[in-house]
C-alpha positions in Angstrom: -93.4 226.1 -31.6 -94.9 222.6 -30.9 -98.1 223.5 -32.7 -96.1 224.6 -35.8 -94.0 221.4 -36.0 -94.3 219.7 -39.3 -94.1 215.9 -39.6 -93.0 213.5 -42.2 -89.5 213.9 -43.7 -89.6 211.9 -46.9 -86.1 210.3 -47.0 -84.3 208.2 -49.6 -81.3 206.1 -48.6 -78.5 205.4 -51.2 -76.9 202.2 -50.1 -78.5 199.2 -48.4 -75.5 198.1 -46.3 -74.8 198.2 -42.6 -75.2 202.0 -42.2 -78.8 201.9 -43.6 -79.6 198.7 -41.7 -78.6 200.0 -38.3 -80.3 203.3 -39.0 -83.6 201.7 -40.0 -83.6 199.2 -37.1 -82.9 202.1 -34.7 -85.4 204.4 -36.3 -88.3 201.9 -36.1 -87.5 201.1 -32.5 -87.4 204.7 -31.7 -90.8 205.3 -33.3 -92.3 202.4 -31.4 -90.7 203.7 -28.1 -88.7 200.5 -27.7 -85.5 202.6 -27.3 -84.8 206.2 -26.2 -83.0 208.6 -28.5 -79.5 207.8 -27.1 -76.7 208.4 -29.4 -78.5 211.0 -31.6 -76.9 214.4 -31.4 -79.3 217.3 -30.6 -82.1 214.8 -30.1 -83.5 216.5 -27.0 -83.2 220.0 -28.6 -84.7 219.7 -32.0 -88.1 221.5 -32.3 -88.9 222.1 -36.0 -88.4 218.4 -37.0 -87.4 215.4 -34.9 -85.8 212.0 -35.7 -89.3 210.4 -35.2 -90.5 212.4 -38.2 -88.2 210.6 -40.6 -90.1 208.5 -43.2 -87.9 206.4 -45.4 -89.7 206.1 -48.8 -87.0 204.2 -50.8 -83.6 202.5 -50.5 -81.3 202.0 -53.5 -78.4 199.7 -54.1 -76.6 197.9 -56.9 -75.6 194.7 -55.1 -77.6 191.9 -56.8 -77.9 190.1 -53.5 -79.8 193.1 -52.1 -81.8 194.6 -55.0 -85.4 193.4 -54.8 -85.1 192.2 -51.2 -86.7 193.9 -48.3 -84.7 195.6 -45.6 -85.9 193.2 -42.9 -84.1 190.3 -44.6 -81.0 192.4 -45.2 -80.9 193.9 -41.7 -81.4 190.5 -40.1 -78.0 189.5 -41.5 -76.2 192.7 -40.8 -77.5 193.9 -37.4 -76.7 191.7 -34.4 -80.2 191.8 -32.8 -82.9 189.2 -32.3 -85.9 191.5 -32.8 -85.5 193.3 -36.1 -88.6 195.4 -36.7 -91.0 193.6 -39.1 -92.1 196.9 -40.5 -88.8 196.8 -42.5 -90.5 194.2 -44.7 -92.3 197.1 -46.4 -89.1 198.7 -47.6 -87.8 196.9 -50.7 -84.4 197.8 -52.2 -84.5 199.4 -55.7 -81.7 199.3 -58.3 -79.6 202.4 -58.4 -76.7 203.8 -60.4 -73.5 201.8 -60.2 -71.0 204.0 -62.1 -68.2 201.6 -61.3 -68.5 202.3 -57.5 -67.9 198.6 -56.6 -65.3 198.0 -59.3 -62.5 195.7 -58.1 -64.5 194.3 -55.2 -65.9 190.8 -55.0 -69.5 192.0 -55.4 -72.0 191.0 -58.1 -73.3 194.4 -59.0 -75.6 195.7 -61.7 -76.6 199.3 -62.1 -79.5 200.9 -63.9 -77.1 201.9 -66.6 -76.3 198.2 -67.2 -80.0 197.3 -67.4 -81.0 200.2 -69.6 -77.9 200.1 -71.7 -77.0 203.8 -71.4 -75.7 205.9 -68.4 -77.4 209.0 -69.6 -80.8 207.3 -69.9 -80.3 205.6 -66.5 -79.5 208.9 -64.9 -82.7 210.4 -66.4 -84.7 207.4 -65.2 -83.3 207.8 -61.6 -84.3 211.5 -61.6 -87.8 210.5 -62.8 -88.0 208.0 -59.9 -87.0 210.8 -57.5 -89.8 213.0 -59.0 -92.3 210.3 -58.1 -90.9 209.7 -54.6 -90.7 213.4 -53.9 -88.0 213.1 -51.1 -87.1 216.0 -48.8 -83.7 214.4 -47.9 -81.4 212.0 -49.8 -78.6 210.3 -47.7 -75.6 208.8 -49.4 -74.1 205.8 -47.5 -72.6 203.7 -50.3 -69.2 202.0 -50.1 -66.2 204.3 -50.1 -65.2 205.4 -53.6 -61.9 207.0 -54.7 -61.7 210.8 -53.9 -63.0 213.1 -56.6 -63.4 216.9 -56.9 -65.4 218.8 -59.4 -64.3 222.4 -59.9 -67.0 223.7 -62.3 -70.7 223.1 -62.7 -70.1 222.6 -66.4 -67.9 219.6 -65.6 -70.5 218.2 -63.3 -73.3 218.6 -65.9 -71.2 217.1 -68.7 -69.7 214.1 -66.8 -72.0 213.1 -64.0 -74.8 211.7 -66.2 -72.2 209.7 -68.1 -71.1 208.0 -64.8 -67.7 209.4 -65.4 -67.3 210.9 -61.9 -68.5 207.9 -59.9 -71.7 207.1 -58.2 -71.7 209.6 -55.4 -71.3 212.6 -57.7 -73.9 211.1 -60.1 -76.4 210.8 -57.2 -75.6 214.3 -56.0 -76.2 215.9 -59.4 -79.4 213.8 -59.8 -80.6 215.3 -56.5 -79.9 218.8 -57.9 -81.7 218.0 -61.1 -84.7 216.6 -59.2 -84.9 219.8 -57.3 -84.9 221.9 -60.5 -87.3 219.7 -62.3 -89.9 219.5 -59.5 -89.4 222.8 -57.7 -89.1 220.7 -54.5 -85.8 221.6 -52.9 -84.0 218.5 -51.5 -81.1 218.1 -49.1 -78.4 215.7 -50.2 -76.3 214.5 -47.3 -73.0 212.8 -48.3 -71.6 210.6 -45.6 -68.8 209.2 -47.8 -65.4 210.7 -48.9 -65.9 211.8 -52.5 -66.2 215.6 -52.6 -69.7 217.0 -52.9 -69.9 219.9 -50.5 -66.1 220.3 -51.2 -66.6 220.6 -54.9 -67.4 224.1 -56.1 -69.2 222.7 -59.2 -71.6 220.7 -57.0 -72.3 223.5 -54.6 -73.0 225.8 -57.5 -75.5 223.3 -59.0 -77.3 223.1 -55.6 -77.4 226.9 -55.3 -78.9 227.1 -58.8 -81.5 224.4 -57.9 -82.4 226.1 -54.6 -81.2 222.9 -52.8 -78.8 222.0 -50.1 -75.7 219.7 -50.1 -74.1 218.6 -46.8 -70.7 216.8 -46.6 -68.3 215.2 -46.8 -67.6 211.9 -44.9 -69.4 211.3 -41.6 -67.4 211.9 -38.5 -68.6 209.0 -36.3 -65.8 207.1 -34.7 -62.2 207.7 -33.7 -61.7 210.8 -35.9 -63.9 213.1 -33.8 -62.1 211.9 -30.6 -58.8 212.7 -32.2 -60.0 216.1 -33.2 -61.2 216.9 -29.7 -57.9 215.7 -28.1 -56.0 217.9 -30.5 -58.2 220.9 -29.5 -57.4 220.1 -25.9 -53.7 220.2 -26.7 -54.0 223.5 -28.6 -56.0 225.1 -25.8 -53.5 224.0 -23.2 -50.6 225.4 -25.2 -48.9 222.0 -25.6 -46.9 221.2 -28.7 -48.0 218.0 -30.4 -45.0 216.1 -31.7 -46.7 213.2 -33.5 -50.0 211.6 -34.0 -50.8 207.9 -34.9 -54.3 206.7 -35.3 -55.4 203.6 -37.1 -58.5 201.4 -37.4 -59.0 197.7 -38.3 -62.5 196.4 -39.0 -64.2 193.4 -40.2 -67.1 194.6 -42.4 -67.4 195.3 -46.1 -66.4 198.9 -45.7 -63.0 197.9 -44.3 -62.7 195.2 -47.0 -63.2 197.9 -49.7 -60.5 200.0 -48.0 -57.9 197.4 -48.7 -58.0 198.8 -52.2 -55.3 201.6 -52.2 -57.3 204.4 -54.0 -60.3 204.0 -51.7 -58.1 203.9 -48.6 -56.5 207.2 -49.8 -59.9 208.8 -49.9 -60.4 208.0 -46.2 -56.8 209.1 -45.4 -57.5 212.5 -46.9 -60.7 213.2 -45.0 -59.3 211.9 -41.7 -56.0 213.9 -41.9 -57.5 217.2 -43.0 -58.0 218.3 -39.4 -54.5 218.3 -38.0 -53.1 221.6 -39.3 -56.5 223.3 -39.1 -56.9 222.6 -35.3 -53.2 222.9 -34.2 -52.1 225.7 -36.5 -49.2 223.6 -37.7 -48.9 220.2 -39.5 -47.6 217.8 -36.8 -46.2 214.5 -38.2 -49.2 212.2 -38.4 -50.4 208.8 -39.6 -54.2 208.7 -39.6 -55.9 206.1 -41.8 -57.7 202.8 -41.9 -55.1 200.1 -42.0 -56.6 196.7 -42.4 -59.4 194.2 -42.5 -60.0 191.3 -40.1 -63.4 189.6 -40.5 -64.0 188.5 -36.9 -64.0 192.2 -35.7 -67.2 192.8 -37.7 -68.7 196.3 -37.3 -66.9 197.0 -34.0 -63.6 198.1 -35.3 -60.4 198.2 -33.3 -58.9 201.7 -32.8 -55.5 202.6 -31.6 -54.3 206.1 -31.0 -51.0 207.6 -29.8 -50.3 211.3 -29.4 -47.0 212.5 -28.1 -46.6 216.1 -27.0 -44.3 218.5 -25.3 -45.4 220.3 -22.0 -43.9 223.2 -20.2 -40.2 223.0 -19.5 -39.5 220.7 -22.5 -40.9 217.6 -20.9 -42.7 215.0 -23.1 -45.9 213.2 -22.3 -48.2 210.9 -24.4 -51.8 209.9 -24.7 -52.6 206.3 -25.7 -56.1 205.2 -26.5 -57.4 201.7 -27.4 -61.1 201.3 -28.2 -63.7 199.1 -29.9 -66.2 201.3 -31.8 -69.2 200.3 -33.8 -69.1 202.8 -36.7 -72.5 201.7 -38.0 -74.5 202.4 -34.8 -72.7 205.7 -34.4 -73.4 206.5 -38.1 -77.0 205.7 -37.6 -77.3 208.1 -34.7 -75.7 210.9 -36.7 -78.1 210.2 -39.6 -81.0 210.5 -37.3 -79.8 214.0 -36.3 -78.6 215.3 -39.7 -81.8 214.5 -41.6 -84.2 216.7 -39.5 -81.5 219.4 -39.3 -81.1 219.4 -43.1 -84.9 219.5 -43.6 -85.2 222.4 -41.2 -82.4 224.3 -42.9 -84.1 224.0 -46.3 -87.3 225.4 -44.9 -85.4 228.4 -43.6 -83.9 229.1 -47.1 -80.4 227.7 -46.6 -79.1 226.9 -50.1 -75.8 225.6 -51.6 -74.0 224.2 -48.5 -73.8 225.1 -44.8 -70.4 225.0 -43.2 -71.6 225.3 -39.7 -73.5 221.9 -39.8 -70.8 220.3 -42.0 -68.1 221.1 -39.4 -70.0 219.1 -36.8 -71.2 216.2 -38.8 -68.4 215.6 -41.3 -64.7 214.8 -41.3 -64.0 217.1 -44.3 -66.5 219.9 -44.0 -67.5 221.8 -47.1 -67.3 224.2 -48.8 -63.7 223.8 -50.0 -61.4 225.8 -47.8 -63.6 225.6 -44.7 -61.4 225.3 -41.6 -61.7 221.9 -39.8 -62.4 222.6 -36.1 -62.8 220.2 -33.2 -66.2 218.7 -32.8 -66.6 220.3 -29.3 -66.2 223.7 -30.8 -68.3 222.8 -33.8 -71.1 221.6 -31.6 -71.3 224.9 -29.7 -71.2 226.9 -33.0 -74.0 224.7 -34.4 -76.1 225.3 -31.3 -75.8 229.0 -31.7 -76.8 229.0 -35.3 -79.7 226.6 -35.0 -81.1 228.7 -32.1 -80.9 231.8 -34.4 -82.8 229.9 -37.1 -85.4 228.6 -34.5 -84.6 225.0 -35.2 -83.7 224.2 -31.6 
């Protein structure tokens, strides 16, 4: 298989914040062998494509403090490290679609639609730019938007180019249109809450385009741990009585989640696992709860699970943790990108629930059962072996 391995996964990142910064810093260090592939799921198993094969050809954002600047200068402010790879100077942030994604936040933002004067023409221009870049994978890591679902492809085709569905869904449809226009199927990986792989209209568009959409909302921090603890309870036959899990962080993502509608998007994706794993809906409170700047990227996590054991006795699990979501997200990206590229090459179209269940909080397609990440990992291993990806 080694002789057949193809190199060079042309990748576009949507969002030039902490997630992309940590990812690019880690990726360049990995390529130069400064760091081992620690924290990258499947890193030692991937055969068709590997994290080292990822080639980031463009980064898009709408924050005027980032557009036109190189990722070296941006990452130097966001990643707490003294040796930011100077190769990031070659990656300059381009202006993307805003579609109101940062509305209500204290960010000076300008989208292509503001510059061009028309959302439809800006959408077309973005698709044209993708055609020139010819990406294999597009990864969406923009700030959390309010939750949206699209039931029909007609609704997506009509509203996405008008920026009426928000930025994530506009980018997703642009990826599908790029695939149709060029005949180069792309994988769109949505690591944020708005429903792409959970929207039938989006999945239909990707199937028609011969492309792949993976989503939604990356499972990187406390939520996978909660899911695995609930799986443990279910396997041991214990009855969960209540679940409380909350996060407080100090970066721009947590600042955006102080806006109620954005916070609700996260609450939906985080809470979707409870009844799926346990088989009943135990009382629960699982959501981001606050912003405290000194915490930075290393959010504070508190978790409490009370449960009933044999004989009617009650016990509880209490977890306190500090978790850097951005470095965890970067490792997940480094795994999901080569997997997505390999799935495309093997003819997988629309969406792929087996991968979504492992990588995402709310795995598509809509109606997919949310399982623990331990179980999802074993399922993914079996499927990737069948496809000769690992």
